C-alpha positions as CSV (number, residue, x, y, z in Angstrom):
1,X,-22.9,12.3,2.3
2,X,-21.3,15.7,2.6
3,X,-20.2,17.2,6.0
4,X,-23.7,18.5,6.8
5,X,-25.3,15.1,6.0
6,X,-22.6,13.3,8.0
7,X,-23.4,15.5,11.0
8,X,-27.1,14.7,10.7
9,X,-26.4,11.0,10.3
10,X,-24.2,10.8,13.3
11,X,-26.7,12.6,15.4
12,X,-29.2,9.9,14.7
13,X,-27.6,7.6,17.2
14,X,-26.4,8.4,20.8
15,X,-22.6,8.6,20.9
16,X,-21.9,11.1,23.6
17,X,-20.1,9.5,26.6
18,X,-20.0,11.0,30.1
19,X,-16.4,12.1,29.7
20,X,-17.1,14.0,26.4
21,X,-20.2,15.6,27.9
22,X,-18.3,16.9,30.9
23,X,-15.6,18.2,28.6
24,X,-18.0,20.0,26.4
25,X,-20.0,21.4,29.4
26,X,-16.8,22.9,30.7
27,X,-15.5,24.3,27.4
28,X,-18.7,24.9,25.4
29,X,-19.2,24.2,21.7
30,X,-17.5,27.4,20.7
31,X,-14.3,26.3,22.4
32,X,-13.9,23.0,20.6
33,X,-10.2,22.1,20.1
34,X,-8.4,24.1,17.4
35,X,-4.9,23.2,18.5
36,X,-4.3,20.6,15.8
37,X,-2.8,18.1,18.3
38,X,-3.7,15.3,16.0
39,X,-1.3,16.6,13.4
40,X,1.6,16.4,15.8
41,X,0.6,12.8,16.5
42,X,0.4,12.0,12.8
43,X,3.8,13.4,12.2
44,X,5.6,10.5,13.9
45,X,2.8,7.9,13.9
46,X,4.5,5.8,11.2
47,X,7.3,5.0,13.6
48,X,4.9,3.9,16.4
49,X,5.0,0.1,16.7
50,X,1.6,0.2,18.3
51,X,0.0,2.1,15.4
52,X,-3.4,0.7,14.6
53,X,-4.1,-0.8,11.2
54,X,-6.0,0.7,8.3
55,X,-7.5,-0.5,5.1
56,X,-7.7,1.1,1.7
57,X,-10.2,-0.6,-0.7
58,X,-9.7,0.1,-4.4
59,X,-13.2,-0.7,-5.6
60,X,-13.5,-1.5,-9.4
61,X,-17.2,-0.8,-10.1
62,X,-18.6,-3.0,-12.8
63,X,-16.4,-6.0,-12.4
64,X,-12.9,-6.0,-14.0
65,X,-11.8,-8.7,-16.5
66,X,-9.4,-11.0,-14.8
67,X,-8.0,-12.4,-18.0
68,X,-6.9,-8.9,-19.0
69,X,-5.4,-7.9,-15.7
70,X,-4.2,-10.6,-13.2
71,X,-5.0,-14.0,-14.8
72,X,-3.8,-13.8,-18.4
73,X,-4.4,-16.8,-20.8
74,X,-2.0,-16.1,-23.7
75,X,-2.1,-19.7,-25.0
76,X,-5.9,-19.8,-25.4
77,X,-8.3,-18.0,-27.8
78,X,-10.1,-16.6,-24.7
79,X,-6.9,-14.7,-23.8
80,X,-7.6,-11.9,-26.3
81,X,-5.0,-9.4,-27.6
82,X,-3.7,-8.2,-24.2
83,X,-0.4,-9.8,-23.6
84,X,1.2,-10.9,-20.3
85,X,4.3,-9.3,-18.8
86,X,6.8,-10.3,-16.2
87,X,6.5,-9.0,-12.7
88,X,9.1,-8.4,-9.9
89,X,8.4,-11.9,-8.8
90,X,9.7,-14.6,-11.2
91,X,7.0,-16.8,-12.6
92,X,4.1,-14.4,-12.0
93,X,2.8,-12.7,-15.1
94,X,0.0,-10.1,-15.4
95,X,-1.6,-8.0,-18.1
96,X,0.6,-5.6,-20.1
97,X,-1.4,-2.5,-19.1
98,X,-0.4,-2.9,-15.5
99,X,3.4,-2.4,-16.0
100,X,4.0,-0.3,-12.9
101,X,1.9,-2.5,-10.6
102,X,3.9,-5.5,-11.9
103,X,7.0,-4.0,-10.3
104,X,5.3,-4.1,-6.9
105,X,4.3,-7.8,-7.1
106,X,6.4,-8.7,-4.1
107,X,3.9,-6.9,-1.9
108,X,0.8,-8.6,-3.5
109,X,-1.1,-11.8,-3.0
110,X,-3.1,-12.4,-6.2
111,X,-6.2,-14.6,-5.5
112,X,-7.1,-16.1,-8.9
113,X,-9.7,-18.5,-7.6
114,X,-12.6,-16.4,-6.4
115,X,-15.8,-18.2,-7.1
116,X,-19.4,-16.9,-6.4
117,X,-22.9,-17.4,-7.8
118,X,-24.0,-13.8,-8.0
119,X,-23.9,-12.4,-11.6
120,X,-26.2,-9.5,-11.1
121,X,-24.5,-6.1,-10.4
122,X,-26.6,-5.1,-7.4
123,X,-26.6,-8.5,-5.7
124,X,-22.9,-9.2,-6.4
125,X,-21.9,-5.7,-5.2
126,X,-23.8,-6.2,-2.0
127,X,-22.2,-9.6,-1.5
128,X,-18.6,-8.5,-2.0
129,X,-18.9,-5.4,0.1
130,X,-20.8,-6.9,3.1
131,X,-19.8,-10.6,2.9
132,X,-23.5,-11.6,2.8
133,X,-26.0,-12.0,0.0
134,X,-29.0,-9.6,0.3
135,X,-31.8,-11.4,2.0
136,X,-34.9,-10.8,4.1
137,X,-35.2,-7.9,6.5
138,X,-31.5,-7.8,7.7
139,X,-29.6,-4.7,6.6
140,X,-26.0,-5.9,6.5
141,X,-23.3,-3.3,7.0
142,X,-20.6,-2.6,4.4
143,X,-17.0,-3.5,5.1
144,X,-15.9,0.1,5.8
145,X,-18.5,0.5,8.5
146,X,-17.5,-2.8,10.1
147,X,-13.8,-1.8,10.1
148,X,-14.7,1.7,11.4
149,X,-16.6,0.2,14.3
150,X,-13.8,-2.1,15.3
151,X,-10.8,0.1,14.7
152,X,-12.1,3.7,15.1
153,X,-12.7,5.8,18.2
154,X,-15.3,8.4,19.0
155,X,-12.5,10.7,20.0
156,X,-11.0,10.8,16.5
157,X,-11.2,14.2,14.8
158,X,-11.5,12.6,11.4
159,X,-14.3,10.2,10.4
160,X,-13.6,6.5,10.7
161,X,-14.8,5.7,7.2
162,X,-14.3,7.9,4.1
163,X,-15.7,6.9,0.7
164,X,-14.1,8.6,-2.3
165,X,-16.0,8.9,-5.6
166,X,-18.3,5.9,-5.1
167,X,-21.0,5.0,-7.6
168,X,-23.9,3.8,-5.5
169,X,-26.6,3.8,-8.2
170,X,-27.1,0.1,-8.7
171,X,-26.7,-1.1,-5.1
172,X,-27.0,1.8,-2.6
173,X,-27.5,-0.6,0.4
174,X,-24.0,-2.1,-0.3
175,X,-22.4,1.2,0.6
176,X,-24.1,1.9,3.9
177,X,-23.7,1.1,7.6
178,X,-26.8,-1.2,7.7
179,X,-27.8,-2.4,11.2
180,X,-24.7,-0.8,12.7
181,X,-26.5,2.6,12.5
182,X,-25.6,5.9,10.9
183,X,-22.9,6.5,13.5
184,X,-20.7,4.3,11.2
185,X,-21.9,5.8,7.9
186,X,-19.2,7.0,5.5
187,X,-18.2,10.6,4.8
188,X,-18.6,10.6,1.1
189,X,-16.3,12.7,-1.0
190,X,-16.7,13.2,-4.8
191,X,-19.9,11.2,-5.4
192,X,-19.9,10.0,-9.1
193,X,-23.6,9.1,-9.5
194,X,-25.0,11.4,-12.3
195,X,-27.0,14.2,-10.8
196,X,-25.5,14.1,-7.3
197,X,-21.9,14.9,-8.0
198,X,-20.4,16.9,-5.2
199,X,-19.4,19.7,-7.5
200,X,-20.9,19.2,-11.0
201,X,-18.6,19.7,-13.8
202,X,-15.4,19.3,-11.8
203,X,-13.0,16.4,-11.9
204,X,-9.8,15.3,-10.3
205,X,-8.8,16.9,-7.0
206,X,-11.3,19.7,-7.5
207,X,-14.1,17.2,-7.1
208,X,-12.7,15.7,-3.9
209,X,-13.7,18.6,-1.6
210,X,-15.7,18.1,1.6
211,X,-18.9,20.0,1.3
212,X,-19.8,22.5,4.1
213,X,-16.3,22.3,5.7
214,X,-15.7,26.0,5.3
215,X,-17.7,28.9,6.8
216,X,-20.2,30.5,4.4
217,X,-18.9,33.4,2.3
218,X,-19.1,36.7,4.2
219,X,-19.0,35.1,7.6
220,X,-15.9,36.1,9.5
221,X,-14.2,33.8,12.1
222,X,-15.5,36.1,14.8
223,X,-19.0,35.9,13.5
224,X,-18.7,32.1,13.2
225,X,-17.5,31.8,16.8
226,X,-20.3,34.1,18.0
227,X,-22.9,31.9,16.2
228,X,-21.4,28.7,17.8
229,X,-21.5,30.4,21.1
230,X,-25.1,31.3,20.7
231,X,-25.8,27.7,19.7
232,X,-24.0,26.5,22.8
233,X,-26.0,28.7,25.1
234,X,-29.3,27.7,23.5
235,X,-28.3,24.0,23.7
236,X,-27.4,24.3,27.4
237,X,-30.8,25.9,28.2
238,X,-32.6,23.2,26.2
239,X,-30.7,20.3,27.8
240,X,-31.3,21.7,31.3
241,X,-35.0,20.8,30.9
242,X,-35.1,18.3,28.1
243,X,-32.0,16.2,28.4
244,X,-32.3,13.0,26.4
245,X,-30.2,10.6,24.4
246,X,-31.4,12.2,21.1
247,X,-30.5,15.7,22.2
248,X,-27.1,14.6,23.6
249,X,-26.4,12.7,20.3
250,X,-27.2,15.9,18.3
251,X,-24.8,17.9,20.5
252,X,-22.1,15.3,20.1
253,X,-22.4,15.3,16.3
254,X,-22.1,19.0,16.1
255,X,-19.2,19.0,18.5
256,X,-17.3,16.5,16.3
257,X,-18.1,18.5,13.2
258,X,-16.8,21.7,14.8
259,X,-13.6,19.9,15.9
260,X,-13.1,18.8,12.3
261,X,-13.7,22.2,10.9
262,X,-11.4,23.9,13.3
263,X,-8.7,21.2,13.6
264,X,-5.7,21.1,11.4
265,X,-6.7,17.5,10.8
266,X,-9.2,18.8,8.2
267,X,-6.1,19.7,6.1
268,X,-5.9,16.1,5.2
269,X,-8.5,16.9,2.5
270,X,-6.2,19.7,1.1
271,X,-4.1,18.0,-1.6
272,X,-2.4,21.3,-2.4
273,X,-0.1,20.5,0.5
274,X,1.5,17.7,-1.5
275,X,4.4,18.1,-4.0
276,X,3.3,18.6,-7.6
277,X,5.6,15.8,-8.7
278,X,3.9,13.3,-6.3
279,X,0.4,14.4,-7.4
280,X,1.5,13.9,-11.0
281,X,2.8,10.4,-10.2
282,X,-0.6,9.4,-8.8
283,X,-2.4,10.9,-11.8
284,X,-4.4,14.1,-11.7
285,X,-7.8,12.5,-12.3
286,X,-10.3,11.7,-9.5
287,X,-9.0,8.2,-8.9
288,X,-5.3,9.1,-8.7
289,X,-6.0,12.1,-6.5
290,X,-8.4,9.9,-4.5
291,X,-5.6,7.4,-3.8
292,X,-3.4,10.2,-2.6
293,X,-6.2,11.4,-0.3
294,X,-6.5,7.9,1.0
295,X,-2.8,7.9,1.9
296,X,-3.2,11.2,3.7
297,X,-6.2,9.9,5.6
298,X,-4.7,6.6,6.8
299,X,-1.6,8.5,7.7
300,X,-3.8,10.5,10.1
301,X,-5.4,7.4,11.6
302,X,-8.5,6.9,9.5
303,X,-9.2,3.1,9.7
304,X,-11.0,2.7,6.4
305,X,-10.9,4.5,3.1
306,X,-12.3,3.3,-0.2
307,X,-11.5,4.8,-3.6
308,X,-13.7,3.8,-6.5
309,X,-12.6,3.7,-10.2
310,X,-15.8,3.9,-12.1
311,X,-14.7,5.7,-15.2
312,X,-11.5,6.6,-17.0
313,X,-10.9,10.3,-17.3
314,X,-12.5,11.6,-20.6
315,X,-14.0,8.2,-21.5
316,X,-17.6,7.7,-22.3
317,X,-17.7,4.1,-21.0
318,X,-19.0,3.7,-17.5
319,X,-17.0,1.4,-15.2
320,X,-15.5,-2.0,-15.8
321,X,-18.8,-3.4,-17.2
322,X,-17.1,-4.0,-20.5
323,X,-19.8,-5.8,-22.6
324,X,-18.6,-3.9,-25.6
325,X,-15.0,-3.1,-26.7
326,X,-13.5,-4.7,-23.6
327,X,-9.9,-4.4,-24.6
328,X,-9.9,-0.7,-25.4
329,X,-11.8,0.0,-22.2
330,X,-9.4,-2.1,-20.1
331,X,-6.5,-0.2,-21.6
332,X,-8.0,3.2,-20.7
333,X,-9.0,2.1,-17.2
334,X,-5.6,0.5,-16.5
335,X,-4.1,3.8,-17.7
336,X,-5.7,5.4,-14.6
337,X,-5.3,2.4,-12.2
338,X,-1.7,1.5,-12.9
339,X,0.1,4.7,-11.8
340,X,-2.2,5.4,-9.0
341,X,-2.0,2.0,-7.4
342,X,1.7,1.6,-7.9
343,X,2.4,5.1,-6.5
344,X,0.1,4.4,-3.5
345,X,2.2,1.3,-2.6
346,X,5.5,3.3,-3.0
347,X,4.2,6.2,-1.0
348,X,2.9,4.1,1.8
349,X,6.2,2.1,1.9
350,X,8.3,5.3,1.9
351,X,6.4,6.7,4.9
352,X,6.6,3.4,6.9
353,X,2.8,2.9,6.5
354,X,2.7,-0.2,4.2
355,X,3.1,-2.7,7.1
356,X,0.0,-1.3,8.8
357,X,-2.1,-0.6,5.8
358,X,-4.0,-3.3,4.0
359,X,-4.7,-2.5,0.3
360,X,-7.6,-4.5,-1.3
361,X,-8.3,-4.5,-5.0
362,X,-11.6,-6.0,-6.1
363,X,-14.9,-5.5,-8.0
364,X,-18.1,-7.4,-7.7
365,X,-17.2,-10.3,-10.1
366,X,-15.1,-11.0,-13.2
367,X,-15.7,-11.2,-16.9
368,X,-16.4,-14.1,-19.2
369,X,-13.4,-15.8,-20.7
370,X,-15.3,-16.1,-24.0
371,X,-15.2,-12.9,-26.0
372,X,-18.6,-11.9,-27.3
373,X,-19.5,-10.5,-30.8
374,X,-19.0,-7.0,-29.6
375,X,-15.4,-7.6,-28.6
376,X,-16.6,-7.5,-25.0
377,X,-16.8,-9.8,-22.0
378,X,-19.9,-10.4,-20.0
379,X,-20.6,-11.0,-16.3
380,X,-18.7,-14.0,-14.9
381,X,-18.8,-14.9,-11.1
382,X,-17.6,-18.5,-11.5
383,X,-13.8,-17.9,-11.6
384,X,-12.2,-14.5,-11.1
385,X,-9.5,-12.5,-9.3
386,X,-9.0,-10.2,-6.3
387,X,-5.7,-8.8,-4.9
388,X,-4.5,-8.2,-1.4
389,X,-1.4,-6.3,-0.5
390,X,0.4,-4.4,2.3
391,X,-0.2,-4.8,6.0
392,X,-0.9,-8.3,7.2
393,X,-0.3,-9.9,3.8
394,X,2.4,-12.3,2.6
395,X,3.1,-10.9,-0.8
396,X,4.8,-12.2,-3.9
397,X,2.5,-15.1,-4.5
398,X,-0.5,-16.4,-6.5
399,X,-3.2,-18.2,-4.7
400,X,-5.5,-20.6,-6.6
401,X,-5.6,-21.5,-10.3
402,X,-8.1,-21.4,-13.1
403,X,-8.4,-23.8,-16.0
404,X,-6.5,-23.2,-19.3
405,X,-9.6,-21.6,-20.8
406,X,-10.4,-19.6,-17.7
407,X,-13.9,-21.1,-17.3
408,X,-13.4,-22.8,-13.9
409,X,-11.4,-22.9,-10.7
410,X,-9.1,-25.9,-10.6
411,X,-7.2,-25.2,-7.4
412,X,-8.0,-23.5,-4.0
413,X,-11.5,-22.1,-4.6
414,X,-12.2,-19.0,-2.5
415,X,-15.6,-17.9,-1.4
416,X,-16.6,-14.3,-0.4
417,X,-16.8,-15.2,3.3
418,X,-13.3,-16.6,3.1
419,X,-12.1,-13.3,1.6
420,X,-13.9,-11.3,4.3
421,X,-12.4,-13.3,7.1
422,X,-8.9,-12.9,5.5
423,X,-9.3,-9.1,5.4
424,X,-10.4,-9.2,9.0
425,X,-7.4,-11.3,10.1
426,X,-5.0,-9.0,8.3
427,X,-6.4,-6.0,10.1
428,X,-6.4,-7.7,13.5
429,X,-10.2,-8.1,13.7
430,X,-11.9,-11.2,14.9
431,X,-14.1,-12.3,12.0
432,X,-16.3,-14.3,14.3
433,X,-17.2,-11.3,16.4
434,X,-21.0,-10.6,16.5
435,X,-23.0,-7.5,16.1
436,X,-26.7,-7.3,17.0
437,X,-28.8,-6.9,13.8
438,X,-31.9,-4.8,13.2
439,X,-34.1,-7.8,13.8
440,X,-32.4,-8.7,17.1
441,X,-30.3,-11.5,15.7
442,X,-26.5,-11.6,16.3
443,X,-24.6,-11.6,13.1
444,X,-20.9,-12.4,12.7
445,X,-18.7,-10.1,10.8
446,X,-17.9,-12.9,8.5
447,X,-20.3,-15.8,7.8
448,X,-19.8,-18.8,10.0
449,X,-18.7,-20.8,6.9
450,X,-15.7,-18.5,6.4
451,X,-12.2,-20.0,6.3
452,X,-9.4,-17.4,6.2
453,X,-6.9,-17.8,3.4
454,X,-4.1,-18.6,5.8
455,X,-1.4,-18.7,3.1
456,X,-2.1,-15.1,2.3
457,X,-1.5,-13.9,5.8
458,X,1.9,-12.7,7.0
């Protein structure tokens, strides 16, 4: 959703506390903070030992091939033409098209033994992003909404959950706040679903603009302030006789939006502030610039940011769903992924943020070890790979092992609830904590069967 939709969504659930109500009553909507105090805090936040943790999810829509990325099988016919390369950790090898990521392996825990039963895109996407299979009337929240609820604050000037360039076409429920309510819905930037692109025809950083963040053309700052003042007066009159949770929630949502529009914190979305050389290092496409934006957002305290890689720049193939010409597609996609991911790790580390920022790489499942007649790989949930790195993770290791042909897990199988619990633990969140669902039933953040991958945790 753009800023206007986000305002509407947040107004659907009461969020206004007594303290905020008194503050707004005294100052009025038109006087919302424009001091940019949050920027001053962000400037030295990296050195704060009490800095709260954040998570960046690199979402690989379609399901990436594990054999051609992080679990190569060079001695078997299933391995294909992509060769393994050495990494910064002796004994760990990954696919040749991730040469820059290979040099950051000391920060990464490669989980090669993911095993699930969902081979359908919609169901598997829902499972990986919520920790639960879609079932019955319960609307499970996506991971970003869960983290935003646990680590965010209603006083934050920036949203607690930002989703960059998602493709929600096949499984829209997997990207929403579910029973947590629209208060924890993401602010979506650069939607990639055909027909609802934020700015059709644009790519790279130009597509990563927040809609409705600026005043309409022809409206001066003075006119904007006057309009907000009028809205404030009318709102006060209305609340004097019809004060309710819905009206207070609506006022709270607009107040937060005005703070974002006026605050210097909104400059987080302006990538022009970054050096050209750094932007080039990330890659000038939507994914590379999205990773740079993710760094800027967590630097300013946003708890959860996801960046989706759904298409290589200029390619006709959609996502990692490589049923045809897998090897050419993987090379193109890795050409986008490799510099962006490696630069993200470097950038976070240089700014003192890597120890408090968990970076998760995953898709909804893997690809078949057997190569089909179209030089492609099909859906394969039985044995595949995810990668954890950064804050809370003990890097430089491989967890689990698959068979020589890649068809089965031979050591340390990991289920989705286990992965969810591990992510929670790395972020300092109790995976057993319960939220009340939309059917009145308490639901744990991670399924009760979950067992955290203790060897992955620092």
